[in-house]
TIVEX-559926 format. One record per residue (C-alpha): residue in one letter; x, y, z. Coordinates in steps of 0.2 Angstrom, whole numbers, plus 2048, in hexadecimal, padded with zeros to 3 digits. Each point is the difference from the previous one (the first is absolute). Example, Ala and Ser with C-alpha at 12.3 -4.5 7.8 and 13.67 -1.06 7.14 Angstrom:
a83E7EA827/s8068117FD/
//
This chain:
x235AA27EF/x804813802/x7F28047F4/x7F37F6809/x806808810/x7FF8127F8/x7EE7FC7F9/x7FB7F9812/x806810808/x7F880B7F3/x7EF7F7803/x802801813/x8058137FF/x7F18037F5/x7F47F880C/x80780A80E/x7FD8107F6/x7EE7FA7FB/x7FB7FB812/x80B80680E/x80780E7F5/x7EF8087FE/x7FE800813/x812807802/x7FD80E7F4/x7EF803808/x808802811/x80980F7F9/x7EF8067F9/x7F87FE811/x80D809808/x7FF80E7F4/x7ED801802/x8017FF814/x80E80E7FF/x7F580A7F4/x7F17FE80C/x80A80480F/x8068107F8/x7EE8057FB/x7F97FD811/x80E80B807/x7FA80D7F5/x7EE7FE806/x8017FB811/x80B803810/x8007F9811/x7F680980D/x80F80280B/x80A8097F2/x7F38097F7/x800813804/x7F78077F1/x80C7FD7F1/x7F77FC7F0/x7F0808806/x7F780A7F2/x7EE8057FC/x7F67FB7F1/x80180A7F0/x80F809808/x80980C7F3/x8138007FE/x7FF8137FF/x7F8801812/x80C7F3807/x80F80B7FA/x7F8810806/x7FC7F9811/x8137FC801/x8058117FA/x7F580B80A/x8007F5810/x80480F80C/x7F480C7F9/x7F27F3800/x8047FB811/x7FE812806/x7F08037F7/x7F87F0808/x805805810/x7F98117FF/x7F07F97F9/x7FD7F480F/x80480F80C/x7F580C7F7/x7F17F47FD/x8017F480E/x80A80880E/x80B7F0800/x8127FF7FE/x8067F17F5/x8107F77FA/x8017FD7EE/x8077EE7FD/x7FE7FD7ED/x7FC8087F0/x7F97F57F2/x7FB8057EF/x7EF7FD7FA/x7F78037EF/x800813800/x805804812/x80B7FB80E/x7FA7F680F/x808806810/x7FF7F380F/x801808811/x7FF7FC813/x7F880C80D/x80C80580E/x7F97FC811/x7EE7FD802/x7F57FD7F8/x80B7F37F8/x7FD7FC7EE/x8077FD7EF/x7F88077F1/x8048097EF/x7FE8107F6/x8008037EE/x80B80C7F7/x7FA8037EE/x80C8017F1/x7FE8097F0/x8087F27F4/x80180B7F1/x80B80D808/x8077F280D/x7FB80D80E/x7FC7FB812/x7F180A806/x806804812/x7F280B803/x7F27F37FC/x8047F380D/x7F07F6804/x7F97F1809/x7F87F27F8/x7ED802804/x7FE7FB813/x8107F8801/x80980B80D/x7F080280A/x7FE7ED801/x8127FF805/x7FD80D80E/x7F17F6806/x80A7F0803/x80D80A809/x7F380780C/x7FA7EE802/x8127FC805/x80080E80C/x7EF7FB809/x8057ED801/x812803804/x8007F380E/x7F67F37F7/x80C8027F0/x80F7FD80C/x7F87F0806/x7FE7FB7ED/x8138057FD/x8047F480F/x7F57F27FA/x8088017EE/x811800808/x7FB7F0809/x7FA7F87F1/x8118027F7/x8087F780F/x7F47F27FE/x7FE7FE7EE/x80C8017F1/x7F98117FA/x8068127FE/x7FA8117FB/x80480E7F3/x80F80B802/x7FC811806/x80A8077F1/x7F47F77F5/x7F1808808/x8088117FF/x8047FF7ED/x7F17F77F9/x7F180180C/x7F280E802/x7F67F680B/x7FC80C80F/x8057F9811/x80C7F27FB/x80C7F580A/x80B7F27F8/x7F37F3804/x7EF80A7FD/x7F780F7FA/x7EF808805/x7F38057F4/x7F180B806/x7EE8027FA/x7F9807810/x7F78117FF/x806805811/x8127FF7FB/x7FC80A7F1/x7F980E80A/x80E7FF80C/x80D8017F2/x7F780F7F9/x801809811/x8137FB801/x8038087EF/x7F8810807/x8097FF811/x80C7F1803/x804805813/x7ED801804/x7FE7ED7FA/x8107FA808/x7FA807811/x7EF7F87FD/x8087EF7FE/x80B80380F/x7F180480A/x7F77EF7FA/x7F180B7FA/x7FF7F87EF/x7F17F87F6/x7FE7ED801/x8037F87F0/x7F77F27F7/x80C7F17FF/x7F77FA7F0/x8078107F7/x8137FE805/x80B7F37F7/x8107FA807/x8097F77F4/x80F7F5806/x80C7FA7F3/x80E7F4804/x80D7F67F6/x8087F0802/x812803806/x80A7F47F5/x8028007ED/x7F67F37F6/x7F57FD80F/x7ED7FF7FC/x7F380980C/x7F97F380C/x7ED7FE803/x8037FB812/x809810804/x7F380B7FA/x7F27F6808/x809801811/x8038127FE/x7EE8047FC/x7FA7F680F/x80C80980C/x7FA8117F9/x7ED7FB803/x8047FC812/x80B810804/x7F580D808/x80E80B803/x8018067ED/x7F78107F9/x7EF7FE7F8/x7FF7FC7ED/x7FF7F37F3/x8107F6800/x8067F87EF/x8107F5801/x80A7FD7F0/x80F7F4800/x80C8017F1/x80F7F77FA/x811808803/x80080B7F0/x7FA8117FC/x7FB8057EF/x80C80F7FD/x7F680B7F4/x7F180080C/x8087FE811/x7F37F3805/x8037ED805/x7EE7FB7FB/x8017F27F2/x7F67F17FB/x8077F580E/x7FC80D80E/x7F47FA80D/x7F280A808/x7F57FE80F/x7F47F37FC/x7F0808807/x8058117F7/x80080A810/x803800812/x7F680D80A/x805807810/x7F480C808/
//
């Protein structure tokens, strides 16, 4: 009798291990996979509320340039500040030094107006591990473009304040948010930039105005104050609005971006340009500092033009 009972229990236990037991062990495996996936995502992503630039790096960056940036931070900062004053008559604040392939990219913010974010390049002699402080240079056209969007920000200051107010209102009505200011400071070189948007210029009039600014900043500032500035072609000004869902794991909603698009079209208090609206989930890709991913939504008609 005991033998039969034992055999019955043995068979029963075997069946549990073969059926339920497999799913029991699978439960551990699933948890391990989920934990690994979660850890991997933490390495790749950060919530937009928490991201300030950690994990940001440039393609093909060299370990040597990364270390040199840390080691020579003070000297590089001074050289870049002097470069902007000497070549663009613009004081800047240095926010971040990022190692590149054979150089160090220095992310800066202008002080006062015109307000913009841009970068300068400090070459590195890799064989000697030497930072070439006397060879600071811009990326071709990068700083000039940044100044142009900053001048646009001065010319249409009141209209952009209206845009700021509108975006603040959007955040009250919809579950959306914007980047942190520190994230912009440490990862962006996008000219006139706010947490929710940035401005790109392709208008020849602003190019000419920026050339005058580089020669004589006060002359151009007085020109803008007097209102005697050239009229701009809205078709050559891009205003990109980038918003994020404010809750983790929440997907971008089409109805939100549709509503924002329609409201911008009807708002005649905003400055001229082509408006593009992007709605991302809650996560930023650390290495690039951007939130644009496969699930991001954009304005359906590609552009909203305000003349």
